[in-house]
Backbone as JSON, one array per atom type, in Angstrom:
{
  "sequence": "MITKDSVIVLNKKDKVVQFRSLSYLQEISQLPFDFFTLQDLIIGNPVYLETNIVSFKKYKDHILMLLSGEKFKHLMTLNSADYLLQHSKLDDVTASRNRTCDLTYTNYENKSGLLFSTGRQITVSEKSKLDIGMDFKQYSFNESLSFPF",
  "N": [[-20.74, 35.66, 33.68], [-20.88, 32.19, 33.67], [-22.95, 29.44, 34.08], [-24.05, 26.03, 34.56], [-26.48, 26.12, 33.23], [-27.07, 28.73, 32.49], [-26.28, 32.1, 31.37], [-24.8, 35.04, 32.41], [-24.47, 38.29, 31.55], [-22.52, 41.04, 32.09], [-22.44, 44.33, 31.46], [-20.42, 46.71, 32.09], [-19.86, 49.27, 31.2], [-22.26, 50.35, 30.07], [-23.87, 49.84, 32.18], [-25.6, 47.57, 32.33], [-27.25, 44.49, 32.81], [-27.59, 41.28, 31.53], [-29.6, 38.43, 31.48], [-29.39, 35.25, 30.36], [-30.19, 32.1, 28.78], [-28.2, 29.11, 28.42], [-28.6, 28.22, 25.88], [-28.78, 30.52, 24.38], [-26.14, 31.24, 23.71], [-25.62, 29.12, 22.02], [-27.34, 29.71, 19.93], [-26.28, 32.15, 18.84], [-23.74, 31.35, 18.08], [-24.16, 29.16, 16.5], [-23.37, 26.58, 17.07], [-23.46, 23.3, 18.42], [-23.05, 23.18, 21.46], [-22.42, 22.34, 24.91], [-22.35, 23.04, 28.45], [-19.91, 21.89, 29.3], [-18.37, 21.74, 26.97], [-18.09, 24.44, 26.42], [-16.67, 25.14, 28.7], [-14.27, 23.71, 28.23], [-13.4, 25.16, 25.99], [-12.86, 27.7, 27.1], [-10.92, 27.07, 29.02], [-8.93, 26.15, 27.36], [-8.65, 23.65, 26.35], [-8.92, 21.09, 23.81], [-11.89, 21.19, 21.82], [-14.82, 19.22, 21.19], [-13.45, 16.78, 21.12], [-12.67, 13.73, 19.87], [-12.24, 10.14, 20.01], [-11.65, 8.73, 17.76], [-9.14, 8.53, 15.77], [-8.22, 9.48, 12.63], [-6.02, 10.14, 11.03], [-2.49, 10.79, 11.52], [0.3, 12.81, 11.77], [3.65, 13.54, 12.23], [5.72, 16.28, 12.34], [8.77, 18.24, 12.25], [8.42, 20.54, 13.94], [5.73, 20.51, 14.65], [2.66, 18.66, 15.21], [0.16, 17.0, 13.43], [-3.18, 16.01, 13.75], [-5.94, 14.23, 12.66], [-9.22, 13.84, 13.47], [-12.29, 12.06, 13.63], [-15.65, 12.56, 14.28], [-19.0, 12.3, 15.65], [-20.33, 14.69, 15.08], [-18.42, 16.47, 14.0], [-15.52, 16.76, 11.85], [-12.22, 16.92, 12.86], [-9.35, 18.74, 12.8], [-6.36, 18.95, 14.36], [-3.61, 20.91, 15.47], [-0.65, 20.48, 17.12], [2.05, 21.6, 19.17], [5.14, 20.13, 18.71], [7.15, 19.96, 20.61], [6.12, 20.45, 23.23], [3.52, 19.61, 23.16], [1.41, 21.4, 23.19], [-1.71, 22.82, 22.35], [-2.1, 24.39, 19.3], [-3.65, 25.05, 17.07], [-6.96, 24.51, 15.89], [-9.28, 23.01, 13.8], [-12.52, 22.7, 12.91], [-14.85, 20.91, 11.03], [-18.1, 20.49, 9.82], [-19.63, 17.29, 9.72], [-21.82, 16.89, 8.19], [-22.16, 17.69, 5.04], [-23.9, 19.43, 3.69], [-24.47, 21.43, 5.52], [-22.17, 22.95, 5.8], [-20.7, 24.06, 7.89], [-18.19, 25.54, 9.84], [-15.47, 25.84, 12.17], [-12.83, 27.66, 13.38], [-10.08, 27.7, 15.42], [-7.52, 29.37, 17.1], [-4.76, 29.22, 19.19], [-2.7, 31.14, 21.22], [0.15, 32.85, 22.71], [1.09, 31.5, 25.15], [1.33, 31.19, 28.66], [3.11, 30.47, 31.66], [1.79, 29.75, 34.61], [1.91, 29.12, 37.9], [2.9, 26.58, 37.32], [1.21, 25.67, 35.33], [0.52, 25.71, 31.92], [-1.03, 28.13, 29.93], [-3.07, 29.37, 27.39], [-3.22, 32.64, 26.58], [-4.16, 34.1, 24.51], [-6.66, 33.98, 22.07], [-8.15, 33.24, 18.98], [-11.11, 32.96, 17.33], [-13.11, 31.73, 14.78], [-16.24, 31.3, 13.5], [-18.3, 29.9, 11.09], [-21.08, 29.6, 8.91], [-23.86, 30.17, 7.47], [-23.51, 32.78, 8.05], [-20.79, 34.76, 9.37], [-18.87, 34.66, 12.34], [-16.62, 36.3, 14.3], [-14.41, 35.97, 16.97], [-12.4, 37.34, 19.44], [-10.27, 36.61, 22.05], [-8.62, 37.75, 24.83], [-6.89, 37.02, 27.57], [-6.31, 38.64, 30.5], [-6.18, 38.34, 33.18], [-6.21, 35.56, 35.22], [-6.85, 32.51, 37.03], [-6.32, 29.32, 38.59], [-8.02, 26.66, 40.21], [-8.94, 28.08, 42.48], [-11.07, 29.79, 44.78], [-13.43, 32.08, 43.62], [-14.77, 35.42, 43.48], [-17.51, 37.28, 42.24], [-18.61, 40.33, 40.7], [-21.5, 40.51, 40.83]],
  "CA": [[-20.64, 34.45, 34.46], [-21.54, 31.08, 33.0], [-23.24, 28.29, 34.91], [-24.42, 24.88, 33.74], [-27.7, 26.35, 32.44], [-27.35, 30.13, 32.21], [-25.21, 33.04, 31.1], [-25.09, 36.38, 32.91], [-23.55, 39.22, 30.89], [-22.45, 42.32, 32.79], [-21.87, 45.4, 30.65], [-20.12, 47.76, 33.08], [-19.87, 50.58, 30.55], [-23.64, 50.83, 29.97], [-24.54, 49.45, 33.42], [-26.7, 46.69, 31.95], [-27.06, 43.07, 33.07], [-28.48, 40.44, 30.73], [-29.72, 37.05, 31.93], [-29.7, 34.42, 29.2], [-29.98, 30.66, 28.94], [-27.03, 28.63, 27.69], [-29.01, 28.08, 24.48], [-28.5, 31.81, 23.73], [-24.82, 31.14, 23.1], [-25.74, 28.17, 20.92], [-28.01, 30.41, 18.83], [-25.42, 33.13, 18.18], [-22.56, 30.69, 17.51], [-24.62, 28.09, 15.62], [-22.66, 25.36, 17.42], [-24.2, 22.5, 19.41], [-22.21, 22.91, 22.61], [-23.01, 22.34, 26.24], [-21.52, 23.72, 29.45], [-18.58, 21.3, 29.37], [-17.66, 22.16, 25.76], [-17.74, 25.84, 26.64], [-15.62, 25.13, 29.71], [-13.05, 23.31, 27.53], [-13.0, 26.28, 25.14], [-12.3, 28.76, 27.94], [-9.69, 26.56, 29.63], [-7.92, 25.96, 26.32], [-8.65, 22.25, 25.94], [-9.58, 20.88, 22.51], [-13.34, 20.99, 21.89], [-15.32, 18.11, 20.37], [-12.35, 15.83, 20.98], [-13.14, 12.36, 19.68], [-11.19, 9.15, 20.12], [-11.45, 8.11, 16.46], [-8.07, 9.21, 15.03], [-8.2, 9.06, 11.24], [-4.63, 10.21, 10.59], [-1.56, 11.39, 12.46], [1.55, 13.11, 11.08], [4.56, 14.3, 13.07], [6.73, 17.07, 11.65], [9.83, 18.69, 13.15], [7.96, 21.49, 14.95], [4.32, 20.36, 15.0], [1.98, 17.38, 14.99], [-1.2, 17.12, 12.91], [-4.06, 14.87, 14.01], [-7.29, 14.34, 12.12], [-10.15, 13.0, 14.21], [-13.63, 12.08, 13.06], [-16.65, 12.34, 15.31], [-20.41, 12.25, 15.28], [-20.76, 15.99, 14.57], [-17.37, 17.22, 13.32], [-14.17, 16.31, 11.54], [-11.42, 17.82, 13.68], [-7.92, 18.76, 12.51], [-5.66, 19.65, 15.45], [-2.17, 21.12, 15.35], [0.0, 20.55, 18.42], [3.48, 21.85, 19.16], [5.77, 18.82, 18.94], [8.04, 20.0, 21.77], [5.4, 20.42, 24.5], [2.17, 19.1, 22.88], [0.4, 22.43, 23.42], [-2.63, 23.04, 21.24], [-1.82, 25.61, 18.56], [-4.73, 25.35, 16.14], [-8.0, 23.5, 15.81], [-10.21, 23.29, 12.69], [-13.68, 21.81, 12.94], [-15.74, 20.94, 9.86], [-19.31, 19.69, 10.02], [-19.66, 16.06, 8.94], [-22.93, 17.05, 7.25], [-21.62, 18.6, 4.03], [-24.89, 20.44, 3.31], [-24.47, 22.52, 6.5], [-21.0, 23.78, 5.51], [-20.4, 24.75, 9.15], [-16.8, 25.39, 10.23], [-14.98, 26.62, 13.31], [-11.38, 27.75, 13.34], [-9.61, 28.19, 16.71], [-6.08, 29.53, 17.2], [-4.33, 29.41, 20.59], [-1.4, 31.79, 21.21], [0.64, 33.52, 23.92], [1.05, 30.63, 26.32], [2.03, 31.65, 29.86], [3.24, 29.48, 32.71], [1.37, 30.32, 35.89], [1.81, 28.07, 38.92], [3.2, 25.29, 36.7], [0.23, 25.34, 34.29], [0.61, 26.52, 30.71], [-2.36, 28.61, 29.56], [-3.1, 30.25, 26.22], [-3.9, 33.9, 26.92], [-4.7, 34.7, 23.28], [-7.48, 33.06, 21.26], [-8.91, 33.76, 17.85], [-12.12, 31.96, 16.96], [-13.98, 32.11, 13.67], [-17.31, 30.33, 13.26], [-19.07, 30.32, 9.91], [-22.03, 28.74, 8.21], [-24.48, 31.15, 6.57], [-22.87, 34.05, 8.4], [-19.48, 34.58, 9.99], [-18.72, 35.24, 13.66], [-15.23, 36.35, 14.73], [-14.28, 36.22, 18.4], [-11.05, 37.47, 19.94], [-10.23, 36.51, 23.51], [-7.32, 38.04, 25.42], [-6.99, 36.87, 29.01], [-5.36, 39.48, 31.23], [-6.15, 37.87, 34.55], [-6.79, 34.23, 35.34], [-6.3, 31.67, 38.09], [-6.84, 27.96, 38.58], [-8.25, 25.98, 41.49], [-9.13, 29.03, 43.56], [-12.42, 30.33, 44.91], [-13.52, 33.41, 43.02], [-15.98, 36.2, 43.74], [-17.92, 38.02, 41.05], [-19.3, 41.59, 41.06], [-22.89, 40.46, 40.4]],
  "C": [[-21.46, 33.38, 33.77], [-21.72, 29.94, 33.99], [-23.68, 27.15, 33.99], [-25.66, 25.12, 32.88], [-27.96, 27.81, 32.09], [-26.08, 30.93, 31.97], [-25.66, 34.4, 31.62], [-24.02, 37.3, 32.32], [-23.65, 40.55, 31.61], [-21.72, 43.31, 31.89], [-21.65, 46.59, 31.59], [-20.22, 49.15, 32.46], [-21.28, 51.17, 30.51], [-24.49, 50.48, 31.19], [-25.79, 48.61, 33.15], [-26.3, 45.25, 32.27], [-28.07, 42.31, 32.23], [-28.43, 39.02, 31.28], [-30.19, 36.23, 30.75], [-29.54, 32.95, 29.56], [-28.73, 30.28, 28.15], [-27.36, 28.47, 26.2], [-28.81, 29.39, 23.69], [-27.15, 31.77, 23.03], [-24.82, 30.16, 21.92], [-26.37, 28.84, 19.7], [-27.06, 31.36, 18.11], [-24.19, 32.49, 17.55], [-22.92, 29.63, 16.48], [-23.83, 26.79, 15.83], [-23.41, 24.62, 18.52], [-23.34, 22.18, 20.62], [-23.02, 22.93, 23.9], [-22.04, 23.05, 27.19], [-20.08, 23.2, 29.42], [-17.73, 21.63, 28.13], [-17.22, 23.6, 25.9], [-16.62, 25.96, 27.67], [-14.28, 24.73, 29.08], [-12.51, 24.45, 26.66], [-12.3, 27.37, 25.96], [-10.97, 28.31, 28.57], [-8.57, 26.43, 28.61], [-7.75, 24.51, 25.92], [-9.26, 22.13, 24.55], [-11.08, 20.65, 22.72], [-13.73, 19.9, 20.9], [-14.21, 17.11, 20.08], [-12.92, 14.42, 20.94], [-11.97, 11.39, 19.77], [-10.87, 8.47, 18.79], [-10.42, 8.9, 15.66], [-8.0, 8.63, 13.63], [-6.78, 9.08, 10.7], [-3.81, 11.01, 11.58], [-0.25, 11.62, 11.7], [2.41, 13.99, 11.98], [5.6, 14.97, 12.19], [7.75, 17.53, 12.69], [9.29, 19.57, 14.28], [6.49, 21.37, 15.32], [3.81, 18.96, 14.66], [0.58, 17.68, 14.49], [-1.96, 15.85, 13.23], [-5.42, 15.16, 13.42], [-8.16, 13.34, 12.85], [-11.52, 13.11, 13.56], [-14.63, 11.73, 14.16], [-18.05, 12.32, 14.75], [-20.86, 13.55, 14.61], [-19.72, 16.67, 13.68], [-16.19, 16.35, 12.94], [-13.27, 17.36, 12.2], [-9.94, 17.67, 13.32], [-7.24, 19.6, 13.57], [-4.18, 19.76, 15.12], [-1.62, 21.32, 16.75], [1.47, 20.9, 18.23], [4.17, 20.54, 19.49], [6.68, 18.8, 20.16], [7.29, 19.82, 23.09], [3.95, 19.96, 24.37], [1.07, 20.12, 23.2], [-0.43, 22.62, 22.16], [-2.35, 24.39, 20.59], [-3.01, 26.04, 17.7], [-5.71, 24.19, 16.1], [-8.98, 23.92, 14.72], [-11.29, 22.25, 12.72], [-14.5, 22.0, 11.68], [-16.91, 20.01, 10.11], [-19.25, 18.44, 9.16], [-20.81, 16.07, 7.93], [-22.53, 18.11, 6.23], [-22.6, 19.7, 3.65], [-24.92, 21.62, 4.28], [-23.31, 23.47, 6.26], [-20.6, 24.63, 6.72], [-18.94, 24.48, 9.52], [-16.5, 26.25, 11.46], [-13.46, 26.53, 13.3], [-10.91, 28.4, 14.64], [-8.08, 28.23, 16.72], [-5.73, 29.91, 18.63], [-2.92, 29.97, 20.58], [-1.05, 32.31, 22.61], [0.49, 32.67, 25.17], [1.88, 31.23, 27.45], [2.05, 30.51, 30.86], [2.91, 30.15, 34.04], [1.15, 29.15, 36.86], [2.02, 26.68, 38.31], [2.22, 24.85, 35.64], [0.41, 26.28, 33.11], [-0.8, 26.86, 30.24], [-2.24, 29.58, 28.39], [-3.9, 31.5, 26.55], [-4.48, 34.59, 25.69], [-5.44, 33.66, 22.46], [-8.15, 33.83, 20.13], [-9.84, 32.64, 17.4], [-12.95, 32.52, 15.82], [-14.97, 30.97, 13.43], [-18.08, 30.81, 12.04], [-19.97, 29.19, 9.43], [-22.67, 29.65, 7.19], [-23.91, 32.53, 6.82], [-21.58, 33.73, 9.15], [-19.44, 35.31, 11.33], [-17.25, 35.15, 14.04], [-15.18, 36.73, 16.21], [-12.79, 36.3, 18.74], [-11.08, 37.44, 21.45], [-8.79, 36.77, 23.96], [-7.49, 38.01, 26.93], [-5.9, 37.7, 29.67], [-5.16, 38.97, 32.65], [-6.85, 36.51, 34.59], [-6.15, 33.5, 36.51], [-6.97, 30.31, 38.0], [-6.98, 27.45, 40.0], [-8.31, 26.93, 42.67], [-10.6, 29.47, 43.6], [-12.41, 31.75, 44.37], [-14.79, 34.1, 43.48], [-16.25, 37.05, 42.5], [-18.71, 39.26, 41.47], [-20.76, 41.6, 40.61], [-23.79, 40.71, 41.59]]
}
């Protein structure tokens, strides 16, 4: 469970609960995100979305947009038919850091009129590499939830 300032990790297999601050996730990912960036990542919205569009190219089946922000250059690939996010590549604007993040969004499902990517592959690298695979089996929107904590 993630709140605006903390992360609670429940390991049911080993029956262990870990209480961490949100900065814990920043340390292991080496990315400067906050609660809202993490929320966008889980929902499937583009992260570090800036309004400064450097270039835009429309192809038959996809659209490429390059955006430049304070922290990252962001190359997004959208499906041209429905504008769903397919791929996102973030590169640090500080070349000496050589920090990158590669996000791939797959297996979109339509649930209650909302399209949601149930498959995500995330690779974050700088000095070391972190690979994350996310497969959503159960999800809902705009409903009250209870947690087994």
